C-alpha positions in Angstrom: 104.5 159.3 96.0 100.8 158.9 95.8 98.8 161.3 98.0 95.7 159.2 98.4 95.7 156.7 101.3 93.9 153.5 102.3 92.9 152.4 98.8 92.8 148.7 99.9 90.4 146.9 102.1 90.9 143.9 104.3 88.9 141.9 101.8 91.1 143.0 99.0 94.2 141.9 100.9 92.7 138.4 101.4 91.5 137.9 97.9 93.8 139.7 95.5 95.5 137.0 93.4 96.8 139.0 90.4 100.7 139.1 90.5 102.1 142.6 90.9 102.1 145.6 93.2 98.8 146.8 94.5 98.9 150.3 95.9 97.3 151.3 99.2 98.6 154.8 98.8 101.3 156.8 100.4 104.0 154.4 99.1 102.5 151.3 100.7 102.0 148.3 98.4 100.7 144.8 98.6 103.1 142.7 96.5 101.7 139.4 95.1 104.3 137.1 93.6 103.6 134.7 90.7 103.7 131.9 93.2 100.9 133.6 95.2 102.9 134.9 98.2 101.8 138.2 99.6 104.2 140.7 101.1 104.0 144.3 102.2 106.4 146.8 100.7 107.1 150.5 101.1 108.3 152.3 98.0 110.1 155.6 98.2 112.6 157.8 96.3 115.5 159.5 98.1 118.3 161.4 96.4 117.0 160.2 93.1 117.2 156.5 94.0 114.0 154.4 94.1 114.0 151.9 96.9 111.6 149.0 97.8 111.5 148.2 101.6 109.9 145.0 102.8 107.5 145.3 105.7 106.6 141.7 106.2 104.3 138.9 105.0 100.7 139.9 104.5 97.6 138.0 105.6 96.9 135.5 108.4 99.9 134.9 110.6 101.7 137.9 109.1 101.4 141.7 109.1 97.8 142.9 109.0 96.6 145.8 106.8 96.4 148.2 109.8 99.8 147.2 111.0 101.3 147.7 107.5 99.8 151.2 107.4 101.4 152.0 110.8 104.7 150.9 109.5 104.3 152.9 106.3 103.4 156.0 108.4 106.6 155.5 110.4 108.6 155.4 107.1 107.0 158.6 105.9 107.8 160.3 109.2 111.5 159.2 108.8 111.5 160.7 105.3 110.1 164.0 106.5 112.9 164.1 109.1 115.5 163.6 106.4 116.2 160.0 107.3 116.4 157.0 105.1 113.8 154.5 106.5 115.7 151.4 105.3 119.0 152.6 106.7 117.4 153.4 110.0 115.9 149.9 110.2 119.2 148.3 109.2 120.9 150.2 111.9 118.2 149.0 114.3 118.7 145.4 113.2 122.4 145.6 113.5 122.1 147.1 117.0 119.8 144.2 118.0 121.6 141.5 116.1 123.8 141.1 113.0 122.3 140.2 109.6 122.1 136.4 109.6 124.0 134.2 107.3 122.2 132.2 104.6 122.9 129.1 106.6 121.4 130.4 109.8 118.4 132.0 108.1 117.7 129.0 105.8 117.8 126.6 108.8 115.4 128.8 110.8 113.1 129.1 107.7 112.9 125.3 107.4 112.2 124.9 111.1 109.5 127.6 111.0 107.8 126.4 107.8 108.2 122.7 108.4 104.9 122.4 110.3 103.1 123.2 107.0 104.7 120.3 105.1 103.0 117.0 104.8 105.8 114.7 106.0 109.4 114.4 107.3 110.7 113.4 103.9 109.7 116.7 102.4 111.5 118.6 105.2 114.6 116.4 104.8 114.7 117.2 101.1 114.7 121.0 101.9 117.4 120.6 104.5 119.6 118.4 102.3 119.4 120.7 99.2 119.9 123.9 101.1 122.9 122.4 102.9 124.7 120.2 100.3 124.3 122.4 97.2 124.6 125.8 98.9 128.1 125.6 100.4 129.3 128.6 98.4 126.6 130.9 99.9 125.9 129.5 103.3 128.5 131.7 105.0 127.3 134.9 103.2 124.8 137.2 104.9 121.3 137.1 103.3 121.6 140.8 102.3 124.8 140.2 100.3 123.7 137.3 98.1 123.4 138.4 94.4 122.8 136.9 91.0 126.4 135.8 90.5 126.2 133.8 93.8 123.0 132.0 92.7 124.5 131.1 89.3 127.6 129.7 91.0 125.3 127.4 93.0 123.0 126.4 90.1 125.3 126.1 87.1 127.2 122.9 88.2 124.0 120.9 88.5 121.6 122.7 86.1 122.3 120.3 83.2 123.3 117.2 85.2 120.4 117.3 87.8 117.7 119.5 86.2 114.9 118.5 88.6 117.0 119.0 91.7 118.4 122.3 90.4 114.9 123.6 89.6 113.6 122.7 93.1 116.8 124.2 94.7 116.3 127.5 92.9 112.7 127.7 94.1 113.7 127.0 97.7 116.5 129.6 97.6 114.0 132.1 96.2 111.6 131.3 99.1 114.3 131.8 101.7 115.4 135.2 100.2 111.8 136.3 99.8 111.3 135.7 103.5 114.5 137.6 104.4 113.2 140.5 102.3 109.8 140.4 104.0 111.6 140.8 107.4 113.6 143.7 106.1 116.9 141.9 106.0 117.5 142.5 102.3 116.2 144.8 99.5 115.8 144.8 95.8 114.8 142.0 93.4 115.3 138.4 94.4 118.4 137.1 92.6 116.9 133.5 92.5 113.7 134.6 90.6 113.2 132.6 87.4 110.8 134.6 85.3 112.3 137.7 83.8 115.6 137.1 85.5 117.4 133.7 85.6 115.4 132.5 82.6 117.6 135.0 80.6 120.8 133.5 82.0 120.2 129.7 82.2 118.8 127.4 79.5 115.2 126.3 80.0 115.3 122.8 81.5 113.8 119.9 79.6 110.7 118.7 81.3 110.7 115.1 82.4 108.7 112.7 80.3 106.5 110.9 82.8 104.6 107.8 81.7 102.4 105.4 83.6 104.1 103.0 86.0 104.7 99.7 84.2 102.0 97.4 85.5 101.6 93.6 85.6 98.5 92.7 83.6 95.7 92.0 86.0 95.1 88.6 84.4 98.6 87.6 85.7 98.1 88.8 89.3 96.7 85.5 90.6 99.7 83.5 89.3 102.1 86.1 90.6 100.5 86.0 94.0 100.7 82.2 94.1 104.4 82.3 93.5 104.8 85.1 96.1 103.3 82.9 98.8 106.3 80.6 98.5 108.5 83.3 100.1 108.5 83.9 103.8 110.7 87.0 103.8 109.3 90.2 105.3 109.6 91.9 101.9 107.5 89.3 100.2 104.8 89.5 102.9 104.8 93.3 102.6 104.4 93.1 98.8 101.5 90.7 99.3 99.9 93.1 101.7 100.4 96.0 99.3 98.7 94.2 96.5 95.8 93.1 98.6 95.3 96.7 100.0 96.2 98.5 96.8 98.2 100.9 99.0 101.3 102.9 98.0 104.7 101.7 98.9 105.4 104.4 101.5 102.0 103.8 103.2 102.8 100.1 103.6 106.4 100.6 104.8 105.4 103.2 107.3 102.5 101.1 108.7 102.6 100.8 112.5 100.6 98.4 114.7 98.7 101.3 116.4 97.2 102.0 112.9 95.8 98.5 112.7 92.5 97.4 114.3 92.3 93.6 113.9 88.9 93.3 115.5 87.3 95.8 113.0 89.5 94.6 110.1 90.6 98.2 109.5 93.8 100.0 108.8 93.7 103.7 109.4 96.5 105.6 107.7 97.0 109.1 109.2 96.8 112.2 107.0 100.4 113.0 107.5 101.4 109.8 105.7 99.0 110.2 102.8 99.8 111.8 99.5 96.5 113.8 99.5 96.9 114.8 103.1 93.7 113.1 104.3 93.2 110.2 106.7 92.5 107.0 104.7 90.7 104.0 106.1 91.6 100.7 104.4 89.2 97.7 104.9 91.2 94.6 105.4 90.3 91.3 103.7 90.9 88.0 105.3 94.1 87.3 103.3 95.4 90.7 104.4 94.6 90.0 108.0 96.4 86.6 107.7 99.6 88.4 106.7 99.2 90.7 109.7 98.7 87.8 112.1 101.9 86.2 110.6 103.8 89.4 111.2 102.4 89.7 114.7 103.4 86.1 115.6 107.0 86.8 114.4 107.3 90.1 116.3 109.6 90.0 119.3 107.8 90.2 122.7 110.0 93.1 123.6 108.5 95.2 120.8 106.0 97.8 122.0 102.8 97.8 119.9 102.7 101.6 120.0 104.7 102.9 117.1 106.3 99.6 116.2 106.4 98.9 112.4 104.3 96.1 111.0 107.1 95.3 108.5 110.3 96.0 110.5 113.7 96.2 108.8 117.1 94.8 109.8 117.9 98.0 111.7 116.1 98.4 115.1 113.3 100.9 115.1 113.2 101.2 111.3 110.9 99.6 108.6 112.2 97.7 105.6 113.8 99.8 102.9 111.7 101.4 100.2 113.8 99.3 97.7 113.1 95.9 99.3 109.9 95.2 97.3 111.4 96.6 94.1 114.5 94.4 94.5 112.3 91.4 95.2 110.5 91.9 91.8 113.8 92.2 90.0 115.2 89.1 91.4 112.1 87.0 91.0 110.5 88.2 87.8 112.2 89.3 84.6 109.3 91.4 83.4 109.8 95.1 83.7 106.9 96.2 86.0 106.9 98.3 89.1 105.5 97.9 92.6 103.3 100.9 92.1 101.9 99.3 88.9 99.8 96.9 91.0 97.5 99.8 91.7 97.0 100.2 87.9 96.4 96.5 87.6 93.7 96.7 90.3 92.1 99.7 88.6 92.0 97.9 85.2 90.5 94.8 86.8 87.7 96.9 88.5 86.9 98.6 85.2 87.0 95.5 83.0 85.8 92.7 85.2 83.4 94.2 87.8 80.3 96.4 88.2 81.7 98.5 91.0 81.4 102.2 90.4 84.3 104.3 89.4 84.1 106.5 92.5 84.4 103.4 94.8 87.6 102.2 92.9 89.1 105.7 93.1 88.3 105.9 96.8 90.0 102.5 97.4 93.1 104.0 95.7 92.8 107.2 97.9 92.5 109.3 94.8 90.8 112.7 95.1 87.7 112.6 92.8 85.6 115.6 91.7 85.8 119.3 92.4 85.7 120.9 95.8 81.9 121.3 95.7 81.3 117.7 94.8 83.7 116.6 97.6 82.0 118.8 100.1 78.7 117.0 99.5 80.3 113.6 99.6 81.8 113.6 103.0 81.7 109.8 103.6 84.4 107.4 102.4 82.1 104.6 101.3 83.9 102.2 103.7 81.4 99.3 103.5 81.2 99.5 99.7 85.0 99.5 99.5 85.1 96.6 101.9 83.0 94.6 99.4 85.4 95.7 96.6 88.5 94.7 98.5 87.1 91.3 99.4 86.3 90.7 95.7 89.8 91.8 94.7 91.4 89.5 97.4 89.3 86.6 96.2 90.5 87.3 92.6 94.2 87.8 93.5 94.3 84.8 95.8 92.6 82.5 93.3 94.8 80.1 91.2 93.2 80.9 87.9 91.7 84.4 88.3 
């Protein structure tokens, strides 16, 4: 055990990014994982056995440097008294409460960390995978889960559902890391990939991702003309999506309290945006006409607050995310996607207009430039984007383009 103490500073704890164990002395280490997580650990040898004991998560919201040093000092005192620090803490935990099962701990982890996640869909994916695919380990206590258990969970879906399996592995690793940080388990994480599971499972084939198939922008006016013959909610939502160049989820989740008809403005909250930033969408006259149509058809009993602009058949729910895609399949035999209309818009701006690239990217809610550039460009160029969206609407609504 190192004799020197207090090798780290608070600044080091905040800024150290290199994966590995960084010694503060006296057996206390700051452990930085390849994923960037920071945990405190106390390393000691007793009866010839080397043990790593988690002391909690480091940094803001976790265990501070001074608190970690106090915990390490308590561990050293236990060793001097001939006691095993980890056994002592386990006994304390078992006196206060039994070691939780994976099911209980994973559910609590999702609940605690869910506030950091951008939307409810992300949380639902965590809950689903940690429930549906982890049936063989959910009843086991978090300290008893080993590599064989993880392989039993992953192998059935590793080849069949590689993307899901990879994400599931990472989520299990996070849960077990948190359990270790709380002192509920020790040793290496059995769900770790690098240097562990990568020796036991075949490396998955990365998905080949291409661009979303897009309708050529020259065909958009004709497509819109045909679209106006349909009065279904899905057709109106698709028109609105094309005119606002928004993403499918943003349109489906649009509520009336996000719409300001007087200012011709749609404000999408940060929680529903891919980049996590509030996005203001200037509404052209054709887009406003669609909203007036939807408002006229809305039952009087509907409360404006929280009511969906494009409601589905089920009360209190928007139309399905497949509605617009299915409409395309039924009404056009060309293989292009709903998302591809954003590409058509971008091509049109670049080929047919003098609008600057930054304005087009802002209209698409894309993050442009590095952090320094974005810090100096705090505005969202709303009025310039309004000119662009009016020009795009004029083009899309014309008969000839």
